[in-house]
C-alpha positions as CSV (number, residue, x, y, z in Angstrom):
1,M,88.0,110.1,47.3
2,C,90.0,113.1,45.7
3,G,92.0,113.4,42.1
4,I,96.0,113.8,41.7
5,I,97.8,114.7,38.5
6,G,101.3,115.4,38.1
7,Y,103.6,115.9,35.3
8,V,107.6,116.6,34.6
9,G,108.9,117.0,31.0
10,K,109.3,119.5,28.4
11,K,105.9,120.8,28.0
12,A,104.2,123.8,29.5
13,A,102.9,121.8,32.7
14,S,99.8,124.0,33.5
15,P,97.7,123.1,30.6
16,I,98.4,119.6,30.9
17,L,97.4,119.9,34.8
18,L,94.1,121.7,33.8
19,E,93.2,119.1,31.5
20,G,93.9,116.2,34.0
21,L,91.7,118.0,36.7
22,R,89.0,118.2,34.6
23,R,89.2,114.3,33.8
24,L,89.5,113.5,37.6
25,E,86.6,116.2,38.7
26,Y,84.3,113.2,39.0
27,R,86.7,112.1,42.2
28,G,86.0,115.5,44.0
29,Y,85.1,118.9,43.2
30,D,84.6,120.8,46.3
31,S,88.0,122.8,45.1
32,A,90.9,122.4,43.0
33,G,94.7,123.7,43.0
34,V,97.9,123.3,41.2
35,A,101.5,124.0,42.4
36,L,104.6,124.4,39.6
37,L,108.2,125.2,40.0
38,H,109.9,127.9,37.8
39,E,112.8,129.3,37.7
40,G,113.4,128.4,41.5
41,S,110.2,129.7,42.7
42,L,106.9,127.6,43.9
43,L,104.0,129.0,42.4
44,I,100.6,127.4,43.6
45,R,97.0,128.6,42.6
46,K,94.1,127.1,44.2
47,K,90.3,127.9,44.1
48,I,87.4,126.6,46.1
49,G,84.3,125.4,43.8
50,K,84.2,123.2,40.7
51,I,87.3,123.2,37.9
52,D,85.8,125.7,35.4
53,A,84.4,128.2,37.8
54,G,87.4,128.2,40.0
55,I,90.8,126.9,39.3
56,A,90.6,127.3,35.6
57,R,89.2,131.1,35.9
58,L,91.8,131.8,38.3
59,L,94.8,130.2,36.2
60,K,93.5,132.5,33.3
61,S,94.0,135.6,35.4
62,E,97.0,134.2,37.2
63,P,98.8,132.2,34.8
64,V,101.8,130.0,36.3
65,A,104.7,128.9,34.0
66,G,106.8,125.8,34.5
67,T,107.5,122.2,32.9
68,I,106.8,120.2,36.5
69,G,104.0,120.6,38.8
70,I,101.5,118.8,40.7
71,A,97.5,119.4,40.9
72,H,94.6,118.1,43.0
73,T,91.0,118.3,42.9
74,R,89.2,118.0,46.5
75,W,86.4,115.9,48.6
76,A,86.7,117.1,51.8
77,T,87.5,115.0,54.5
78,H,89.2,117.5,57.1
79,G,88.0,121.0,57.0
80,I,85.4,122.9,55.2
81,P,85.6,123.3,51.5
82,S,87.5,126.5,51.2
83,D,90.0,128.2,49.4
84,K,92.5,127.7,52.5
85,N,91.6,124.1,52.8
86,S,92.3,123.2,49.1
87,H,95.4,121.9,47.9
88,P,98.3,121.7,47.4
89,H,99.7,122.8,50.7
90,R,103.1,124.3,51.7
91,D,105.7,123.1,54.6
92,A,106.9,125.8,56.9
93,S,109.8,126.8,54.7
94,G,107.4,127.4,51.6
95,K,109.6,125.2,49.3
96,I,108.0,122.1,49.6
97,A,104.3,121.1,48.2
98,V,102.2,118.3,49.0
99,V,99.2,117.2,47.3
100,H,97.2,113.9,49.4
101,N,94.4,111.9,49.0
102,G,93.4,109.9,52.1
103,V,93.1,110.3,55.8
104,I,96.1,111.1,58.2
105,E,94.6,109.4,61.2
106,N,96.9,110.4,63.6
107,Y,97.2,114.1,62.4
108,D,96.1,116.0,65.4
109,T,98.8,114.3,67.5
110,L,101.4,115.3,64.5
111,K,99.8,119.0,64.4
112,Q,100.7,119.2,68.6
113,K,104.1,118.0,68.2
114,L,105.0,120.2,65.0
115,R,103.7,123.3,67.0
116,A,105.6,122.6,70.1
117,A,108.6,122.7,67.7
118,G,107.6,126.1,66.3
119,H,105.4,125.0,63.3
120,K,102.2,127.6,62.3
121,F,99.3,126.3,60.3
122,K,97.0,127.6,58.0
123,S,94.3,125.5,56.9
124,D,92.1,123.2,58.7
125,T,93.6,119.9,57.0
126,D,95.4,116.7,57.9
127,T,97.5,117.5,54.7
128,E,99.0,120.6,55.7
129,V,100.2,118.9,58.9
130,L,101.7,116.2,56.3
131,A,103.4,118.7,54.6
132,H,105.1,120.5,57.3
133,L,106.0,117.1,58.8
134,I,107.8,116.2,55.2
135,G,109.5,119.9,55.5
136,E,110.6,119.0,59.2
137,H,112.3,115.9,57.5
138,Y,113.5,117.4,54.9
139,A,115.5,120.4,57.1
140,I,117.0,117.8,58.9
141,R,118.2,115.8,56.0
142,V,120.0,119.1,54.4
143,G,121.2,120.6,57.6
144,S,118.8,123.8,57.0
145,S,116.8,125.6,59.4
146,R,114.1,123.2,60.3
147,C,111.4,125.7,60.8
148,D,111.7,129.3,59.9
149,D,114.4,131.2,61.5
150,R,115.0,128.4,64.2
151,T,118.6,126.8,64.7
152,A,119.4,123.9,62.7
153,Q,120.0,120.5,64.1
154,R,122.8,118.0,62.9
155,A,121.7,117.0,59.5
156,V,121.5,113.3,58.4
157,P,124.3,112.4,56.5
158,T,122.5,111.9,52.8
159,T,123.1,113.1,49.2
160,N,121.2,115.9,47.4
161,G,119.4,113.9,44.7
162,D,118.0,111.8,47.6
163,A,117.1,114.2,50.3
164,L,113.6,114.6,49.3
165,T,112.5,110.9,48.6
166,Q,114.1,109.8,52.0
167,A,112.6,113.2,53.9
168,V,108.9,111.7,52.3
169,C,109.9,108.1,53.6
170,D,111.0,109.7,57.0
171,A,107.7,111.6,57.5
172,L,105.5,108.4,56.3
173,R,107.3,106.2,58.8
174,E,105.4,108.4,61.4
175,V,102.3,108.4,59.8
176,I,99.1,106.2,60.5
177,G,96.3,106.3,57.9
178,T,95.8,106.3,54.5
179,Y,97.6,108.3,51.6
180,G,98.3,108.8,48.0
181,I,100.7,111.7,47.8
182,A,102.6,114.1,45.5
183,V,105.7,116.4,46.6
184,I,107.8,118.6,44.9
185,C,110.6,121.1,46.5
186,T,112.2,124.1,44.5
187,D,115.4,122.6,45.6
188,F,114.9,119.6,43.1
189,P,113.0,121.4,39.7
190,D,112.8,118.1,38.0
191,T,111.7,115.6,40.5
192,I,108.3,114.8,42.1
193,V,108.0,112.1,44.6
194,G,104.7,110.3,45.2
195,A,103.8,107.7,47.6
196,R,100.8,105.3,48.2
197,R,99.4,103.2,51.3
198,G,95.3,102.5,50.6
199,S,94.8,105.1,48.1
200,P,95.6,104.6,44.4
201,L,98.8,105.8,42.6
202,I,100.1,105.4,39.0
203,I,103.1,106.4,37.1
204,G,102.4,107.2,33.4
205,I,105.4,106.6,31.1
206,G,105.9,109.1,28.5
207,N,108.5,110.1,25.7
208,E,111.2,112.6,27.7
209,E,107.9,112.9,29.9
210,N,106.5,111.3,33.1
211,F,102.9,111.6,35.0
212,L,101.8,110.9,38.8
213,T,98.4,110.2,39.0
214,S,95.7,108.7,41.1
215,D,93.4,107.7,38.2
216,A,94.4,106.6,34.8
217,N,91.6,108.5,33.2
218,A,93.6,111.9,33.8
219,I,96.6,110.7,31.8
220,V,95.1,108.5,29.1
221,A,95.5,111.0,26.4
222,H,99.2,111.0,26.9
223,T,100.6,107.6,27.3
224,K,99.1,104.3,27.9
225,K,101.8,102.8,29.9
226,V,101.6,102.8,33.3
227,V,103.1,101.3,36.3
228,Y,100.3,100.7,39.5
229,L,102.5,101.4,42.7
230,N,101.8,99.2,45.9
231,D,101.3,100.1,49.2
232,Y,104.2,101.7,50.8
233,D,105.8,102.6,47.6
234,V,107.6,105.5,47.3
235,A,108.4,106.8,43.5
236,T,111.0,109.4,42.6
237,V,109.6,110.5,38.8
238,T,111.8,112.9,36.6
239,G,110.8,113.7,32.8
240,E,113.6,111.0,32.2
241,R,113.1,108.1,34.6
242,F,111.4,106.9,37.5
243,D,112.7,105.0,40.5
244,V,110.6,103.3,43.3
245,L,111.5,101.5,46.7
246,N,108.9,100.3,49.5
247,L,109.1,101.4,52.9
248,G,108.3,97.9,54.2
249,A,110.5,95.6,51.5
250,D,114.2,95.6,50.4
251,T,112.7,96.0,46.8
252,A,109.4,97.2,45.1
253,N,107.6,95.3,43.1
254,V,107.4,97.5,39.6
255,Q,105.6,96.2,36.6
256,I,104.5,98.4,33.7
257,S,101.1,97.6,32.3
258,K,99.1,99.0,29.5
259,L,95.9,100.7,29.9
260,E,92.8,99.1,28.3
261,F,90.7,101.9,27.1
262,S,91.2,105.0,25.3
263,Q,91.0,109.0,25.5
264,E,87.6,108.4,23.4
265,D,86.2,105.9,25.9
266,A,86.4,108.2,28.7
267,A,84.9,111.3,26.7
268,R,81.1,112.2,27.2
269,G,80.6,112.4,23.4
270,K,77.7,113.4,22.2
271,H,75.7,113.1,25.6
272,A,74.5,115.6,27.9
273,H,75.9,114.0,30.8
274,F,78.3,111.4,31.3
275,M,75.7,109.6,33.1
276,L,73.3,109.3,30.3
277,K,76.2,108.1,28.1
278,E,76.7,105.1,30.4
279,I,73.5,104.1,30.5
280,F,72.9,103.9,26.9
281,E,76.8,101.9,26.6
282,Q,74.9,99.0,28.5
283,P,74.2,96.8,25.6
284,Q,77.7,96.8,24.7
285,T,78.8,96.7,27.9
286,V,76.7,93.7,28.7
287,L,78.1,92.0,25.6
288,N,81.4,92.7,26.6
289,A,81.0,90.8,29.8
290,L,79.4,88.1,28.1
291,R,82.0,87.8,25.5
292,G,83.8,84.5,25.3
293,R,82.4,83.3,28.7
294,L,79.0,81.6,27.2
295,D,80.0,77.9,26.6
296,F,77.0,76.3,25.1
297,A,78.5,73.2,24.6
298,G,79.1,72.5,28.0
299,A,76.3,73.9,29.3
300,T,78.1,76.5,31.6
301,A,79.6,79.9,31.4
302,K,83.5,79.9,31.8
303,F,86.3,82.1,33.4
304,G,90.1,82.3,33.1
305,G,90.9,84.3,36.1
306,L,89.5,82.5,39.1
307,N,92.9,80.6,39.9
308,M,90.8,77.4,41.3
309,T,90.5,74.2,40.3
310,E,87.2,72.3,39.8
311,K,87.8,70.6,42.8
312,E,88.6,73.8,45.1
313,L,85.3,75.1,43.7
314,R,83.4,72.3,44.4
315,S,84.7,72.2,48.0
316,I,83.3,75.4,48.7
317,E,80.9,75.4,51.4
318,R,79.7,79.0,51.5
319,I,80.4,82.3,50.2
320,V,80.6,85.5,52.0
321,I,80.0,88.4,49.4
322,A,81.6,91.9,50.8
323,A,80.6,95.3,48.9
324,S,79.5,98.8,49.6
325,G,76.7,100.8,48.2
326,T,75.4,99.6,44.5
327,S,77.6,97.3,44.5
328,W,76.3,95.6,47.9
329,H,72.9,95.6,46.3
330,A,74.4,93.7,43.4
331,A,75.6,91.5,46.2
332,L,72.3,90.6,47.1
333,V,71.0,89.6,43.6
334,G,74.1,87.5,43.6
335,E,73.0,85.7,46.8
336,Y,70.0,85.0,45.5
337,L,71.2,83.8,42.2
338,I,74.2,81.6,43.8
339,E,72.2,79.9,46.1
340,E,69.5,79.1,44.0
341,F,71.6,78.0,41.1
342,A,74.8,76.1,43.0
343,K,73.1,75.4,46.0
344,I,75.9,77.1,48.2
345,P,74.9,79.2,51.3
346,V,75.6,83.0,50.6
347,E,76.2,85.7,53.5
348,V,76.3,89.5,52.1
349,E,78.0,91.8,54.1
350,F,78.8,95.5,54.2
351,A,82.3,95.5,53.5
352,H,82.9,98.3,56.3
353,E,81.1,95.8,58.9
354,F,83.0,92.5,57.8
355,C,86.2,93.8,59.0
356,Y,85.4,94.8,62.4
357,R,82.8,92.6,63.7
358,N,84.9,89.1,63.7
359,A,82.3,87.1,61.9
360,P,83.3,83.5,62.2
361,L,84.4,81.8,59.1
362,Q,84.5,78.2,58.6
363,K,86.5,75.8,56.8
364,N,86.2,76.2,53.1
365,T,84.4,79.5,53.0
366,V,85.5,82.0,50.0
367,L,85.2,85.5,50.3
368,L,83.7,87.3,46.9
369,V,84.3,91.4,46.8
370,L,82.6,93.6,44.2
371,S,84.2,97.2,43.4
372,Q,83.8,98.9,40.2
373,S,86.9,101.0,41.0
374,G,88.9,98.3,42.7
375,E,90.2,100.9,45.2
376,T,87.0,101.0,47.5
377,A,88.8,101.3,50.8
378,D,86.5,99.1,53.0
379,T,86.3,96.5,50.4
380,L,89.9,96.4,49.7
381,A,89.8,95.7,53.7
382,A,87.4,93.3,53.7
383,L,89.3,91.5,51.1
384,R,92.7,92.0,53.3
385,E,91.3,90.4,56.4
386,A,89.5,87.5,55.0
387,K,93.1,86.7,53.5
388,R,94.9,87.3,56.7
389,R,92.5,84.9,58.2
390,G,93.5,82.3,55.7
391,H,90.6,82.3,53.5
392,R,90.6,82.3,49.7
393,A,89.4,85.8,48.3
394,L,88.1,86.3,44.8
395,A,86.9,89.6,43.2
396,I,84.4,91.2,40.8
397,V,86.4,94.5,39.6
398,N,85.7,96.7,36.5
399,V,89.7,98.4,36.7
400,V,92.4,96.1,35.4
401,G,95.4,97.1,37.5
402,S,93.4,98.0,40.3
403,T,94.7,97.2,43.9
404,I,91.6,94.8,44.4
405,A,92.1,93.2,41.1
406,R,96.0,92.7,42.3
407,E,95.5,91.5,45.6
408,S,92.9,89.3,45.1
409,D,93.6,85.5,44.8
410,G,91.4,85.0,41.5
411,G,88.4,87.2,40.0
412,I,86.4,88.2,36.9
413,Y,86.7,91.6,35.0
414,M,83.6,93.3,34.0
415,H,85.0,95.0,31.1
416,A,82.6,97.8,31.2
417,G,85.1,100.5,30.1
418,P,85.7,103.8,32.1
419,E,82.9,104.9,34.3
420,I,83.1,108.6,34.9
421,G,79.7,109.3,36.5
422,V,79.6,109.2,40.3
423,A,76.3,107.5,40.1
424,S,77.1,103.8,38.4
425,T,75.4,102.1,36.0
426,K,76.7,100.3,33.8
427,A,79.3,98.8,36.1
428,F,75.8,97.9,38.1
429,V,74.5,96.2,35.3
430,S,77.7,94.2,34.4
431,T,78.3,93.2,37.8
432,L,74.8,91.6,37.9
433,T,75.3,90.0,34.4
434,V,78.8,88.4,36.0
435,L,77.1,87.3,39.0
436,M,74.7,85.4,36.5
437,M,77.2,83.5,34.5
438,L,79.4,82.7,38.0
439,A,76.0,81.2,39.4
440,V,75.7,79.0,36.5
441,H,79.3,78.1,36.7
442,L,79.4,77.0,40.0
443,G,75.8,75.4,39.5
444,R,77.2,73.2,36.5
445,M,79.3,71.6,39.3
446,R,76.8,70.5,41.5
447,S,73.1,70.1,40.4
448,L,72.3,72.5,37.9
449,A,70.6,70.6,34.8
450,A,72.4,70.9,31.4
451,P,68.6,72.1,29.9
452,R,68.1,74.6,32.7
453,A,71.7,76.4,32.2
454,T,71.4,76.5,28.6
455,E,68.0,78.2,29.0
456,I,69.8,80.9,31.0
457,L,72.6,80.7,28.8
458,H,70.3,81.7,25.9
459,A,68.4,84.3,28.0
460,L,71.9,86.0,28.6
461,E,72.4,86.1,25.2
462,A,69.4,88.1,24.6
463,L,70.1,90.5,27.0
464,P,72.0,93.4,25.1
465,Q,69.4,93.7,22.8
466,Q,66.5,93.5,25.3
467,V,68.5,96.4,26.9
468,E,68.3,98.0,23.7
469,K,64.8,97.9,23.4
470,I,64.4,99.4,26.9
471,L,66.4,102.6,26.0
472,G,64.3,103.0,23.1
473,Q,61.4,104.1,25.9
474,N,63.9,107.1,26.7
475,N,61.6,109.5,25.9
476,A,58.8,108.0,27.4
477,L,60.7,107.6,30.7
478,K,61.9,111.8,30.3
479,K,58.2,112.4,30.0
480,L,57.0,110.5,33.0
481,A,60.0,112.1,35.3
482,K,58.6,115.5,34.3
483,K,55.2,114.2,35.5
484,Y,57.0,113.2,39.1
485,A,60.1,115.6,39.7
486,K,58.3,117.8,42.3
487,A,57.7,114.8,44.5
488,D,59.4,115.1,47.8
489,D,59.5,111.3,48.7
490,F,59.5,108.2,47.0
491,F,59.2,104.3,47.5
492,F,60.8,101.6,45.5
493,L,59.0,98.0,46.3
494,G,59.9,95.1,44.7
495,R,60.1,91.3,46.3
496,G,62.4,88.3,45.7
497,Y,65.0,89.1,42.5
498,T,63.7,92.8,42.1
499,F,63.8,93.3,46.1
500,P,67.8,94.3,45.5
501,I,66.6,96.7,42.6
502,A,64.0,98.5,44.5
503,L,67.0,99.3,47.0
504,E,68.8,100.6,43.8
505,G,66.6,102.6,42.3
506,A,65.8,104.5,45.6
507,L,69.7,104.9,45.7
508,K,70.2,106.1,42.3
509,L,67.2,109.0,42.8
510,K,68.5,110.2,46.2
511,E,72.3,110.2,44.7
512,I,71.7,112.6,42.3
513,S,67.9,114.4,42.5
514,Y,68.3,114.7,46.4
515,I,64.5,113.3,46.5
516,H,64.1,111.5,49.5
517,A,63.5,107.8,48.3
518,E,63.4,104.4,50.2
519,G,63.4,101.0,49.0
520,Y,61.9,98.0,50.7
521,S,60.6,94.5,50.3
522,A,56.8,95.2,49.2
523,A,55.9,92.9,51.9
524,E,57.7,95.0,54.5
525,M,55.9,97.8,53.3
526,K,53.0,97.0,55.7
527,H,55.0,96.7,59.0
528,G,55.1,100.2,59.4
529,P,56.6,102.7,56.2
530,I,52.9,102.8,55.1
531,A,52.1,105.0,57.5
532,L,53.9,107.4,55.1
533,I,52.1,107.0,52.0
534,D,49.7,109.5,50.6
535,A,48.2,111.2,47.4
536,K,51.7,113.0,47.6
537,T,54.1,110.3,47.6
538,P,54.6,108.1,44.5
539,T,55.7,104.5,44.9
540,V,57.6,102.7,41.9
541,F,56.6,98.8,42.2
542,L,58.7,96.3,40.4
543,V,55.9,93.7,39.4
544,P,57.1,91.3,36.5
545,Q,55.6,88.2,35.9
546,D,57.4,86.3,38.2
547,A,56.7,83.8,40.9
548,M,56.0,86.9,43.4
549,Y,53.5,88.5,41.1
550,E,50.6,87.7,42.7
551,K,51.6,88.7,46.1
552,T,53.2,91.7,44.9
553,L,50.0,92.9,43.1
554,A,48.2,92.5,46.9
555,N,50.7,94.8,48.2
556,L,50.3,97.0,45.4
557,A,46.9,97.5,46.1
558,M,47.4,98.3,49.7
559,I,49.0,101.4,48.1
560,R,46.0,102.1,46.1
561,A,43.9,101.8,49.0
562,R,45.7,104.9,50.5
563,K,45.6,107.0,47.5
564,G,49.2,106.8,46.7
565,P,50.3,107.0,42.9
566,V,51.9,103.9,41.4
567,I,54.5,104.0,39.0
568,A,54.8,100.0,37.5
569,L,57.6,97.9,36.1
570,A,55.9,94.9,34.5
571,T,56.1,92.4,31.9
572,E,55.4,93.1,28.4
573,G,51.6,91.7,27.4
574,D,50.5,92.5,30.9
575,K,47.5,94.6,30.3
576,G,45.7,94.1,33.8
577,I,48.6,96.1,35.6
578,R,47.2,99.4,33.5
579,K,43.8,98.8,35.5
580,V,45.7,98.9,39.0
581,A,48.7,101.5,38.1
582,D,49.1,105.3,37.2
583,D,51.9,104.7,34.9
584,V,53.6,101.4,33.6
585,I,56.9,100.9,32.3
586,Y,57.3,97.7,30.1
587,L,60.2,95.4,30.4
588,P,61.0,92.8,27.7
589,K,60.0,89.0,28.8
590,T,63.2,87.1,30.0
591,L,63.7,84.7,32.9
592,E,62.9,85.4,36.4
593,P,66.8,85.6,37.6
594,L,67.6,88.0,34.9
595,N,64.4,90.6,35.7
596,P,67.2,92.6,38.0
597,I,69.3,93.3,35.0
598,L,66.7,94.6,32.7
599,A,64.7,96.5,35.6
600,S,67.8,98.6,36.7
601,V,68.0,100.2,33.2
602,P,64.3,102.2,33.4
603,L,65.4,103.3,37.0
604,Q,68.1,104.6,36.0
605,L,67.1,106.4,33.0
606,F,64.0,107.7,35.3
607,A,66.3,109.2,37.9
608,Y,68.5,111.0,35.5
609,H,65.6,112.7,33.7
610,I,64.0,113.6,37.4
611,A,67.7,114.9,38.3
612,V,67.6,117.0,35.0
613,A,64.1,117.9,35.4
614,R,65.2,119.4,38.9
615,G,67.9,121.3,37.5
616,C,70.8,119.0,39.3
617,D,74.3,118.2,38.3
618,V,74.0,114.4,37.3
619,D,77.4,114.1,36.9
620,K,78.6,115.8,40.0
621,P,76.2,115.4,42.7
622,R,76.3,117.0,46.2
623,N,78.8,115.5,48.9
624,L,79.5,112.5,46.7
625,A,82.4,111.5,44.6
626,K,83.1,108.3,42.5
627,S,85.4,106.2,44.5
628,V,85.4,105.9,48.1
629,T,89.3,105.4,49.2
630,V,88.9,106.6,53.1
631,E,86.9,104.5,55.5
């Protein structure tokens, strides 16, 4: 949940690292730091706080030179945000610097062992322990003093060229946990060593320069040629070349890929925040998700990457969808869609629970995982668990080349483009769009009639223009947000297909505005939560004209009877809703199963404008990071 960027080449490293950190800040913004090698010295600058207020200001007053360096922006796991806990961390000799994403689960045991050997620690982090451990093994490899001024032990035979890489390998063999690391050492002024297990790491291939990063956004301005490292890969990177070995295999599987997005795609452009930009990109991202997949001749949707024959798809008896956070809300919608149109029983699991509760998976069960980043630790663990148990695992992801994309048996790309805003918007809507098409695809192999399928395809085709129409209400939603921005609590209520969107609307509001918000089924409200309703607690009701319309209105009346303010999301042409709601947001008419897609957009804008009105940092909400790559 942090960001790594490393550079080695002929250019000044500091500006490249700083710009990379800015592009990675959405991955973590508690603190940041850089380490550069210059004329035999290891120069480190690090500072608590966001990039421009912290490390950028420090580098301006205390510049560092060098053409090789590593940098890190942190989301705290071990140790509070502080200057001393910021990365990079040195080893005991002061010659080695390490930056690290992930969690070293046995760091306390390793720390006690190193302390017994004479090591002293300056921070509370697991990363400093790893730095010392690498330094200890490096000292053994080269035959120098292992710690401070103690007598050296007998050196392990090695060559100077691979001493640092082998020391990293030796240290990682003692580590339990997850890591994406970059390491530099004063003895190797042209080399960065990187390694990964459970936390992404990418080599960027340039012209007489190379990069190491946890996120391709950081290097897309410099190169589009990348290598996605696999678990247990250890890479040795210089300006001229790179070499990869694998701790668990005789050889490493190295494949050069091309990034599918540009520097401009990952830029904020004219918008005040990435989140707002990404909300307004949704007509295009929905179109991208649909492109080439609507088959009107066959009255179905088609996919090229499921890697399952029609016979295998027809043999599916149960689908388990595993996801976390916003993707879990999308999974709930997917459950309704697949069960209605394909008549396949679906169970939705929190990915982090699926791995540990030993749920029974009968024959012909398929696991479907959802992840924007393709690196979500819990979701990746669920995928691996299903495969370990002999079940096929499919994925819906956004990031091409991500770990989940590479390890799944098949899947579907969202094609939403880079999503920088921590609160997911366009990836969520793209996921819903893909799930609708998948339900049609599976349904047509069973009992879904061609006329109904064709009706759905036409409704999907109309979505981009309908989303554009909703975005035209931006000013009205901004005005509405200002009206309710001082509320301390919110409820979001829906039924049927809109129930998961009530959960998602509440999550969006609490993520970026810090207002306490709860999502419920409208029918569940009377079973306890209604006790909290009063004149100061607004309720957002999702009440499109669907099969649950009359029952949802009855639930709405219960809130009105207790003087609770009501904001209604209703279908265009519903004039009666104005008689029972204080404020109304209208949605274009569509088929009931597509209401979740349209209803998501105004709730995103509503949350965004409330957060702005309250002075919150929308793109960098407190305590959150974009991709959760730790358990």
